[in-house]
C-alpha positions in Angstrom: 23.0 -71.4 -33.3 21.0 -68.3 -32.6 23.4 -65.6 -30.5 21.5 -63.4 -28.3 22.1 -59.7 -28.8 24.3 -58.7 -26.5 22.9 -55.3 -24.1 25.0 -52.3 -24.0 23.7 -50.6 -21.1 25.4 -51.3 -17.8 22.8 -52.0 -15.2 23.5 -48.4 -13.6 22.3 -46.6 -16.7 18.7 -48.8 -17.0 18.5 -47.8 -13.9 18.9 -44.0 -14.9 16.9 -44.5 -17.9 13.7 -46.2 -15.2 13.9 -42.6 -13.4 14.7 -40.2 -16.3 11.0 -42.0 -17.8 9.6 -41.8 -13.9 10.6 -38.1 -14.3 9.2 -37.1 -17.3 6.0 -38.9 -16.4 5.9 -36.6 -12.8 6.0 -33.5 -14.7 3.6 -34.4 -17.0 1.2 -35.7 -14.3 2.2 -31.8 -13.0 1.6 -30.3 -15.7 -2.2 -31.6 -16.4 -3.0 -31.2 -12.5 -2.2 -27.2 -13.2 -4.0 -27.3 -16.0 -7.3 -28.9 -14.7 -6.7 -26.3 -11.7 -6.5 -23.6 -13.7 -9.7 -24.3 -15.9 -11.5 -25.0 -12.9 -10.2 -21.1 -11.1 -11.1 -19.5 -15.4 -14.3 -21.3 -15.0 -15.7 -20.4 -11.3 -14.3 -16.8 -12.2 -16.6 -16.1 -14.8 -19.4 -17.8 -12.6 -19.1 -15.7 -10.2 -20.9 -12.3 -11.7 -24.0 -15.3 -12.6 -24.0 -15.9 -8.6 -25.8 -13.3 -6.6 -25.0 -14.7 -3.6 -20.9 -14.7 -4.7 -18.8 -11.9 -3.4 -18.3 -9.4 -5.6 -15.3 -7.1 -6.2 -16.7 -4.5 -4.4 -16.8 -3.8 -0.6 -18.4 -1.5 2.4 -16.2 -0.2 4.6 -17.9 1.7 7.6 -15.6 4.5 9.5 -15.2 5.8 13.3 -16.6 8.7 11.5 -19.4 7.2 10.8 -19.2 7.8 6.9 -19.2 4.1 4.6 -17.8 4.5 1.4 -17.6 1.4 -1.3 -16.0 0.7 -3.5 -12.9 -2.2 -4.6 -10.8 -2.4 -0.7 -7.1 -3.0 -1.7 -5.1 -3.4 1.6 -1.5 -3.6 -0.1 0.4 -1.4 1.1 -1.9 0.2 3.2 -6.0 -0.1 3.3 -7.3 1.9 0.2 -10.5 2.3 -2.2 -10.9 3.0 -5.6 -13.7 3.0 -8.2 -15.6 5.1 -4.6 -18.6 5.8 -3.7 -20.0 7.0 -0.3 -23.5 7.4 1.7 -25.2 10.4 1.4 -27.6 11.1 4.0 -30.2 14.2 3.7 -34.4 15.0 4.6 -36.8 15.4 2.1 -39.1 18.1 2.7 -41.4 16.3 5.5 -37.8 15.3 7.4 -37.9 12.2 6.9 -33.6 10.7 6.4 -33.1 9.8 2.9 -30.3 7.5 1.8 -28.4 7.6 -1.4 -25.1 7.0 -3.1 -22.6 8.9 -5.3 -19.8 8.8 -7.0 -17.0 10.1 -5.1 -15.1 11.5 -8.1 -18.2 14.4 -8.3 -18.3 16.0 -5.2 -17.6 19.5 -5.9 -13.8 19.5 -4.8 -13.0 17.3 -7.4 -11.2 14.2 -6.1 -9.7 11.0 -7.8 -11.6 8.2 -7.4 -9.7 6.7 -4.8 -9.2 7.1 -1.4 -6.5 6.1 1.2 -7.7 4.9 4.2 -6.5 5.0 7.9 -6.7 1.6 9.0 -7.2 2.5 12.7 -10.5 4.5 11.4 -11.7 1.4 10.3 -14.4 0.0 12.8 -15.3 -2.9 10.3 -16.1 -3.9 6.2 -17.4 -6.2 4.1 -17.9 -8.0 0.4 -20.6 -7.4 -1.3 -22.8 -9.9 -2.6 -22.8 -9.6 -6.6 -27.0 -9.4 -6.5 -26.7 -6.5 -4.6 -28.5 -3.6 -6.2 -25.7 -1.3 -5.0 -22.9 -3.8 -6.9 -24.7 -3.5 -10.1 -25.8 0.2 -9.7 -21.6 0.7 -9.3 -20.7 -1.6 -12.5 -23.1 0.3 -14.9 -24.2 4.0 -13.1 -26.2 5.1 -16.3 -28.7 2.3 -15.8 -29.6 3.6 -11.9 -32.4 6.5 -11.6 -33.2 9.0 -8.9 -36.0 8.3 -6.5 -38.5 10.8 -7.2 -38.6 12.0 -2.9 -35.1 12.2 -2.8 -33.7 15.9 -2.2 -30.5 14.7 -1.9 -28.0 15.5 -5.4 -28.1 11.5 -5.6 -26.1 9.4 -8.2 -27.3 6.4 -7.5 -30.7 6.1 -5.0 -30.9 3.7 -2.1 -33.8 2.4 -0.5 -35.1 6.1 1.5 -35.1 5.3 5.0 -38.9 6.1 6.5 -37.4 6.6 10.3 -37.5 11.0 11.1 -34.5 12.2 13.8 
């Protein structure tokens, strides 16, 4: 008569091996889910520039002084802007208000391209859209050209305001 093979594993060992297999399957599922999550994050960050309504890396910050600065806003350890641009106001020969923006590091006193902000002086801030003319000009300043009617030493023009003072 053929004899049955005798199992050398105890019921406890069989239970442990089942737990080990289940643990391995859970780890594999977590790794797959993490890979999908990372893949979606990478693909959506790459398409953010293609979506003109998506927020860009740039923000506008309005201060209690009435100054408006544009740049890459960070909040840690305190609010600060890098890649900074600022709003310039002036008047043309006819007295109409002209607006433009210029790189902060291009002013005559030669600051670095960063501003540390006092959080108490910030009235509001907002993210700028990828499709904004200002964002496109800040990302590629050489493509922007000053308007012919501006009397400001403007690095990058914005639409001129038509109201007079």
